[in-house]
C-alpha positions as CSV (number, residue, x, y, z in Angstrom):
1,V,-4.5,15.6,56.9
2,V,-8.2,16.1,57.4
3,T,-10.2,13.1,58.6
4,V,-14.0,12.9,58.4
5,E,-15.9,10.0,59.8
6,L,-19.0,9.2,57.7
7,P,-20.4,5.9,58.9
8,G,-23.0,4.3,56.6
9,L,-22.1,6.4,53.6
10,S,-20.3,5.5,50.4
11,A,-18.0,7.6,48.3
12,E,-20.9,8.3,45.9
13,D,-22.8,10.0,48.8
14,V,-20.0,12.5,49.5
15,D,-18.8,15.6,47.5
16,V,-15.4,17.0,48.3
17,S,-14.2,20.4,46.8
18,V,-11.4,22.8,47.4
19,E,-11.8,26.5,46.5
20,D,-9.1,29.1,47.4
21,S,-7.9,27.7,50.7
22,T,-11.2,26.2,51.8
23,L,-12.0,22.5,51.9
24,T,-15.7,21.6,51.8
25,V,-17.3,18.2,52.4
26,R,-21.0,17.8,51.5
27,G,-23.4,15.0,51.3
28,S,-26.7,13.6,52.5
29,R,-28.0,10.6,54.4
30,D,-31.2,8.8,53.6
31,S,-33.4,7.9,56.5
32,S,-33.9,4.3,57.6
33,S,-36.4,3.0,60.0
34,E,-37.2,-0.5,61.2
35,V,-40.2,-1.5,63.3
36,E,-40.6,-5.0,64.8
37,E,-43.7,-5.5,66.8
38,Q,-44.4,-8.1,69.5
39,R,-42.9,-6.4,72.6
40,Y,-41.6,-3.7,70.2
41,H,-38.4,-3.1,68.4
42,R,-37.6,0.1,66.7
43,I,-34.5,1.4,64.9
44,E,-34.2,5.0,63.5
45,R,-31.3,6.6,61.8
46,R,-30.5,10.2,61.1
47,H,-31.0,11.7,57.7
48,G,-30.6,14.9,55.8
49,A,-27.9,17.0,54.1
50,F,-24.7,18.0,55.8
51,S,-21.8,20.3,54.9
52,R,-18.5,21.0,56.7
53,T,-16.0,23.6,55.7
54,V,-12.3,23.7,56.8
55,A,-9.9,26.5,56.3
56,L,-6.6,25.1,55.0
57,P,-3.3,26.6,56.1
58,P,-1.7,28.9,53.5
59,Q,1.2,26.5,52.8
60,V,-1.1,23.8,51.5
61,D,-0.8,23.4,47.7
62,T,-4.5,23.0,46.9
63,S,-3.7,21.7,43.4
64,K,-2.3,18.5,45.1
65,V,-5.2,17.8,47.4
66,D,-6.2,14.1,47.3
67,A,-9.3,12.5,48.8
68,R,-9.6,8.9,49.8
69,F,-12.7,7.2,51.2
70,E,-12.4,3.8,53.0
71,D,-14.6,2.0,55.5
72,G,-16.7,5.2,56.2
73,V,-13.7,7.4,56.7
74,L,-12.7,10.2,54.4
75,R,-9.1,11.4,54.4
C-alpha cells in the first residue's frame, strides 16, 4: 500500500498512473493568499506542480492497482 498525503487537494487535482513497475502521482496546487490589514494578517499557501514516482516490487500485479482518495489522502 502506498499512501500519499495531499491536504487541500481533490481527486480531480491528482493523476495516478502505473507503467511497467512504476507508480507515478502527479498534480498541481493553486496558490491562495489572504491579507487582512489593521495590525496585519497574512496567509500564504504553496502552489505549483508536483510529481512523485515509486518503484513497485516485482510481485505487484500492476493490472490490479486501485487508487482511492479520501479526506486528502491517496491510497
